[in-house]
Structures are given as C-alpha cells and as structure tokens.
N, C-alpha and C positions, 0 to 999 in steps of 0.2 A: 202861204208857203207850207208845203208838207213837212212835218217833223221828221228828223232823222231818227231811226229806230235805235234803241239801246244795243241790239245785237250788231248793228252796222257800226256804231261807235266802238263797240268792243273789238270788232275785226280791225278797225283802224288803229286802235290803241295797241293791239298785239303787233301789228306791222311797225308802228312807231317804236315800240320797245325793242324790236329786232334791229331797227335802224340805229338806235342809240347804243345798243350793245355792240354792234359791229364797229361803230365809230369809235367808241371808247376802247375797245379791244385793240383795234388797229393803232390808235394813238399810243396806247400803253406798250404794246409789244413791238411796234415798228418805229414810230416817230420818236418815242422816248429814248430809243437806243442810239439815236443820231447825236453827233457833237453839235449842240445848238448854241453854245456860248452863253453870254450874259443874259440874253433875252429868252432863255429857255422856257420860262413859264408862259410868257406871252405867245411864243411860237406854238407851244403845245395847245393852248386854248384855240388859236386860229386854225391849227390843223384839225382839231376836233370838230370845229364848226364846219369847215370845208368838207371834211369826210362825212359829216352828217347829211349834207346836201347831196353829195355824190351817192351815198348809199340810199338816200331817199328816192333819188331818180331811178336807181337800179331796182329797188323793191317795188316802186310804183309801176315800172314797166313790166316786171314779172307778174304783178297782180293783174294788170290789164291783159296779159297773155292768158291768164287763168280765167278771168272774168271780163272779157272785152266790152267796151262801150258800143252799144248798137243803136242805130238810128230808130226812131219811132217813139210812141208814147210809152212811158214807164209805168207799169202796173205796180200797185202797192204790194209789198211783201214778196216780190219776185226777185230772182237772181239779178235781173236787169236793174232793179232798184238798188240792190246791194252794191253793184259795180258803180252806178251813178253817184250814190251818196258817199261811198268811200273816196271816189274821185273828187267830189266836192270838199271833203274834209282834208285831203292832201293839198288841194289848192288853198283853202282858207287858212290852214295852220302851218303849212310849210312853203308852198311855192309862191304865194302871193307876194312875199317879201322880195323874191327874185324878179317876178314878172313886172311888178309895179314900181320898182326902184328906178331912179334916174342915175345911179352911181355905176351901174354895169355898162360898159361900152356896148354899142349896138352890135358890132361883130360877135362879141361874146354872148350877147343875148340870143343871137341866131343859134349858137351851139346849144344853149339851154333849151330853146324851143324844139330843136331836133332831138335832144335827149328825152324830152317829155312826149315825143311821138308826133310832132307836127311834120307834115310833108311840105318841104320848102325847096323850090327849084334853085338852080344856080344863080348867084348874085341877087338873091332876094333877102331883104332885111326888114325888120319890124322895130320901129322906135316906139310903138304903142304896145298894147297888151293883147295877147292871144289867150283868152281865158279857158279855152278848151282845145289845147294843142292836138290831142289825139283825134279830134274831129275837124281839123283845119287843114285844107289842102290848097297850096298856093304855088303857082307856076314860077317861071324864071324871070329875072330882071324886074321884079315888082318891089315897090316900096310902101310900107305902112307908116304913115306920118306920126309925128310926135303926139303921144297921148290918145291916139286913135284906139278904139276897142273893138275887138272881134270876138263874138261868142256864139256857141253852137247849142245852147240850151234855151228852152222856153219854160218859164215859170209863170203860171196863170192861176192864182189861188192855190188849190191843192193839186193842180195838174202839172205834171213834169214831162217834158218831151225833149228828145235829143235830135238835132238835125245838123248834118255836116255843112260847113261853109266851103265853097269852092271858088277860088279866084284864079284867073288866067295869067298869061304871060304879059309882061310890060304894063302892068296895071299900077296906077297911082291912087292911093287912099290918103286923102288929105289929113292934116293934123286935126285932132279932136273929133274925127268922124266916128260914127257908130255903125257897125255892120252886124246885123242880127242873124239868128239861126236860120238855116235853110237858104241863104242868099247864094246866088250864082252870078259871078261877074266875068264877062268875056274878056278876051285879049284886048290890050291897048285902051281899055276903058279908064275913065277918071272919075273918082268920087271926090267932090270938092270939100274944102275945109268946113268942119262942123256939121256935115250932112248926117242924116239918120236914115240908113237903108233898112226898112222894116223887113220882118221875117218873110221868107219865101220869095223875095223880089228877084226878078231876073233882069240883069243889065246886059244888053247885047254888046258885042265887040265894038270898040271904037267910040262909044257914046260917052258924053259927059253928063253926070248926074249931080244934083245938089239940092239943098233945102231940107226942111223938116215937115213932113216926111220927104225923103229924096224923090225927085222927079227928073225926067230927062230935060236937060238944058239945051243940048245940041248934039 
C-alpha cells in the first residue's frame, strides 16, 4: 500500500480544522441562542456532532469540485494522488462511521450517499457500504443487500487505480456480496448472497451470478 504523503495529510487537516471551526461557530452563535431547556448541554453536544458531519459533507464535495476523482491509474506526487488520498482520509476518519453503521435507517443512508456524490436512481437503496460514492453509479429500483460492499478503487502493492462501478436498473445485489472496481452490471441482473464480483467484470442484463469469484449461474 502506498503511503499517504505528509502534504496530503496537511491538506486534509486544514479542511478538518475548517469543518470543526464552522461546526463550533454555528453551535455557539446559532444553536446556543435557542431555548433548549434542561437538556441544554446534551443538545449542544449533539448539535455540534451533527453539524460536524453536515459541514464535512459540504467541504468534501467542494474539495472534489476543485480536485475531482478521475478514473485511471494514480501517479505518485500528482494532483490525482492528492485528490485520491484526501478522499481516503475523509472516508477513514469521518465517513466510515456513517457508511458502516447499522444504526442509520436505510432511507436516510440513501441521502448520505447522495450527499457524498453517489448517483442513485429513484427507489434505489443500499443497506451495504458504498466505499467510493463519487465513483458509484446505480440506476433505479435497485437494492444493495445487507453488508454488501461496493468499491471503486484498486490497491495492489504500491499501485493505486480508480475505476467507476456502474449498476443498472432493477438489479439485486445480495447480502454480503462484494462488487469490485470497474464492474458493470446490466439491468435486471442478480448477484447472489456472498458473491465476489472481481474487478472489471461485465454482467449482462438479466443474468444471475454467484460464487467466489462470481460466475454466471443462469
């Protein structure tokens, strides 16, 4: 695994400091002025935590506008590497607790993924984890099963590559399935429970795939 450079960590820490400053300022100037009653202290802490995540999503999206994630191999010491590694730090230190928790209702989880840049069609929900929302495109009426994982990055030794994942309409991804970078899944396809769809696999419309690695079942 390639080490994250000190300069990239410094960029993330600057963004994190901005997020915390905005959160604390809003809590102190706006929320603290409200009549919160006997539970004032608890409500202020909860408001500060909620605002931290709201501002984190906003700052993250603004960062991606300035330094978007691009598909392809990530060269060392490049702007592309800066964007990829800051994205990884946001996920590891901030968004992992939202994406991997089982306490957030699935409909609300959909809103979080949309806020993080995922493209989700109407009536599409994920009870699993989309690890790279900005590189995940899913059509309408699709369901991602419990604890399934979809990711759009390839880490092979020191090599890092980004490849978007595209999933069609009315697709079912079974619980605990894994869908790797560069996968394309056609409309009305089914990936069975626990399947591992390896990188760059193409699943045609209407087919059922399963196994490790996943193969066409019917």
